[in-house]
C-alpha positions as CSV (number, residue, x, y, z in Angstrom):
1,L,161.7,37.8,-66.5
2,P,164.1,40.5,-65.7
3,P,167.2,39.6,-63.6
4,P,166.7,40.0,-59.8
5,P,168.6,42.5,-58.1
6,P,172.1,41.2,-56.7
7,L,172.1,39.9,-53.0
8,R,175.2,39.9,-51.2
9,P,175.7,36.4,-49.4
10,R,174.7,36.5,-45.7
11,S,178.3,35.3,-44.7
12,E,179.9,38.3,-46.5
13,A,177.3,40.8,-45.4
14,K,177.7,39.8,-41.7
15,Q,181.5,40.4,-41.7
16,P,182.4,43.5,-39.7
17,P,185.4,45.8,-40.3
18,S,188.5,44.5,-38.8
19,T,189.0,47.8,-37.1
20,S,185.2,48.6,-35.8
21,T,184.7,49.3,-32.1
22,A,181.6,49.6,-30.1
23,A,181.4,53.3,-30.9
24,D,181.2,52.6,-34.6
25,A,178.3,49.9,-34.4
26,D,174.9,50.8,-35.5
27,P,172.9,51.9,-32.5
28,D,169.8,50.4,-33.9
29,G,171.3,46.8,-34.2
30,D,170.7,46.9,-38.0
31,D,173.4,46.2,-40.6
32,G,173.6,49.6,-41.6
33,V,175.5,51.1,-44.5
34,H,178.8,49.7,-44.8
35,G,181.8,51.2,-46.1
36,D,181.3,49.9,-49.8
37,G,177.7,51.6,-49.8
38,E,175.5,48.6,-49.7
39,A,171.9,49.3,-48.8
40,P,170.7,48.0,-45.4
41,R,169.1,44.4,-45.3
42,T,165.6,45.9,-45.1
43,E,166.5,48.1,-48.1
44,R,167.6,44.9,-50.1
45,A,164.4,43.0,-49.0
46,R,162.1,45.9,-50.0
47,I,164.0,46.1,-53.7
48,F,163.7,42.2,-54.1
49,G,160.0,42.2,-53.0
50,E,159.1,44.9,-55.6
51,W,161.1,42.8,-58.3
52,I,158.8,39.9,-57.3
53,L,155.6,41.7,-57.6
54,R,156.7,43.3,-61.1
55,S,157.8,39.9,-62.4
56,F,154.7,37.8,-61.2
57,A,151.9,40.3,-61.2
58,H,149.9,38.4,-63.8
59,V,150.1,35.3,-61.4
60,L,148.9,37.4,-58.3
61,E,145.9,38.8,-60.4
62,E,142.4,37.7,-59.9
63,P,140.9,36.6,-63.2
64,A,137.4,37.1,-64.2
65,V,135.0,35.4,-66.9
66,T,132.3,37.3,-68.7
67,Q,129.4,35.9,-70.8
68,S,127.9,37.0,-73.9
69,S,126.2,35.9,-77.0
70,V,128.2,35.6,-80.2
71,E,126.8,38.8,-81.5
72,G,127.8,40.6,-78.4
73,A,131.3,39.0,-78.4
74,R,132.0,40.9,-81.8
75,P,133.6,44.0,-80.5
76,Y,136.4,41.4,-79.3
77,T,136.7,39.6,-82.4
78,A,140.3,40.8,-83.1
79,S,141.3,39.5,-79.8
80,V,139.5,36.2,-80.2
81,R,141.2,35.9,-83.8
82,R,144.7,36.4,-82.2
83,L,144.2,33.8,-79.6
84,A,142.6,31.3,-82.2
85,R,145.6,31.7,-84.6
86,A,147.9,30.9,-81.9
87,A,146.0,27.8,-81.2
88,F,145.0,26.8,-84.4
89,P,147.8,27.5,-87.2
90,E,145.5,26.7,-90.0
91,L,143.6,29.8,-89.4
92,A,146.8,32.0,-89.7
93,D,146.3,31.6,-93.6
94,A,142.6,32.1,-93.7
95,G,143.1,35.8,-94.8
96,E,144.9,34.9,-98.0
97,E,141.8,33.6,-99.9
98,E,139.6,36.3,-98.2
99,G,139.8,39.7,-97.2
100,E,140.9,40.5,-93.5
101,E,137.8,42.4,-93.1
102,E,135.7,39.6,-94.1
103,E,137.5,37.0,-92.0
104,E,137.1,39.1,-89.1
105,E,133.5,39.4,-89.5
106,D,132.9,35.8,-89.9
107,L,135.5,34.2,-87.5
108,L,133.0,33.9,-84.5
109,E,130.7,32.1,-86.8
110,T,133.5,29.9,-88.3
111,L,134.4,28.9,-84.7
112,C,130.7,27.8,-84.1
113,G,131.5,25.2,-86.8
114,V,128.1,23.3,-87.5
115,H,126.2,24.9,-84.7
116,E,123.9,27.7,-85.2
117,P,125.4,31.1,-83.6
118,E,122.1,31.8,-82.1
119,R,122.5,28.8,-79.9
120,C,126.1,29.6,-78.9
121,L,127.7,31.5,-76.2
122,V,131.1,33.1,-75.5
123,L,133.0,33.3,-72.5
124,L,135.8,35.7,-72.1
125,C,138.6,35.7,-69.7
126,W,140.2,38.8,-68.3
127,L,142.9,40.0,-66.1
128,P,142.9,43.3,-64.7
129,S,146.1,44.5,-66.1
130,R,145.0,43.6,-69.7
131,R,142.7,45.7,-71.9
132,E,141.9,42.6,-74.0
133,P,140.8,39.0,-73.3
134,V,143.3,36.7,-72.5
135,G,141.3,33.6,-73.2
136,F,138.0,32.4,-74.4
137,A,135.6,29.4,-74.5
138,L,132.6,29.1,-77.1
139,L,130.0,27.0,-76.1
140,C,127.0,25.5,-78.0
141,R,124.1,24.4,-76.4
142,L,122.7,20.9,-77.5
143,T,119.5,19.0,-76.6
144,A,120.9,17.7,-73.2
145,S,124.4,19.1,-72.8
146,L,126.4,22.2,-73.4
147,H,129.4,21.6,-75.8
148,V,132.7,23.2,-75.7
149,A,133.3,24.0,-79.4
150,N,136.6,26.0,-78.8
151,L,138.8,26.8,-75.8
152,C,141.8,29.2,-76.1
153,V,144.3,30.6,-73.6
154,D,147.1,33.4,-74.4
155,A,150.1,31.2,-74.8
156,A,152.1,33.2,-72.5
157,L,149.6,32.7,-69.8
158,R,149.1,29.0,-70.2
159,R,149.6,26.4,-67.2
160,R,148.0,29.2,-64.7
161,G,144.7,28.0,-64.3
162,L,143.0,30.2,-66.9
163,G,141.9,27.2,-69.1
164,A,140.5,25.3,-66.1
165,L,138.7,28.6,-64.9
166,L,137.0,28.7,-68.4
167,L,136.0,25.2,-68.2
168,R,134.6,25.4,-64.6
169,S,132.6,28.5,-65.6
170,S,131.3,26.7,-68.6
171,S,130.1,23.8,-66.2
172,A,128.5,26.2,-63.9
173,L,126.8,27.9,-66.8
174,A,125.6,24.4,-68.0
175,A,124.1,23.7,-64.6
176,S,122.3,27.1,-64.4
177,M,120.7,26.1,-67.8
178,G,119.3,22.9,-66.4
179,L,122.0,20.9,-68.3
180,H,123.8,18.2,-66.6
181,K,126.7,17.5,-69.0
182,L,129.5,19.3,-70.6
183,T,130.8,18.0,-73.5
184,G,133.7,18.6,-76.1
185,S,136.0,16.6,-78.4
186,V,139.9,16.5,-78.5
187,A,142.1,15.2,-81.1
188,A,143.7,11.8,-80.1
189,S,147.1,13.4,-81.2
190,S,147.0,15.8,-78.3
191,P,147.6,13.8,-75.1
192,H,148.5,16.9,-73.1
193,L,144.8,18.0,-73.6
194,L,143.3,14.7,-72.9
195,D,145.2,14.8,-69.6
196,F,144.0,18.4,-69.1
197,Y,140.2,17.4,-69.4
198,A,140.5,14.2,-67.3
199,R,142.1,16.2,-64.4
200,L,139.0,18.3,-64.5
201,G,136.6,15.1,-64.9
């Protein structure tokens, strides 16, 4: 994050010049501009507020989730590949044996695993300030449940509720399909993911 604008300590900001008189005082009762050229308190507050908005805009944004088929998500394959590679390092070397173009075409089907792509859906998570998805969930319909085959969120935006939003959206989708279970699998070597899913029930 960029450093915040410097703020003068309150005790120092309130010290009047030793030679000040009533005639020299600010008639509006504000701190005014002192001899060192410091902006009034309201100006400092405005500058600090703008810094807060710039630095935490991604936190204040309202995320959205869209749904599509695997085929409908193909225009976003490059974004999905970037997110998946960050979450699954083994995919980073996938292009060494196959051409990059072939890898991009087959990635979504690869993420479906043993499930038929025609029975899978893709949820994409968006932020208004981004032109590409910041997270995705790949879901596969089973006989009595909706299975979360893959879930990824941009590493720079994790721990901000986007993964939980994707899972809750998946649960709502399962209910709309008449399915009463949302399933998934997590490696035992990832206790943080086990805790994450446990918190969401």
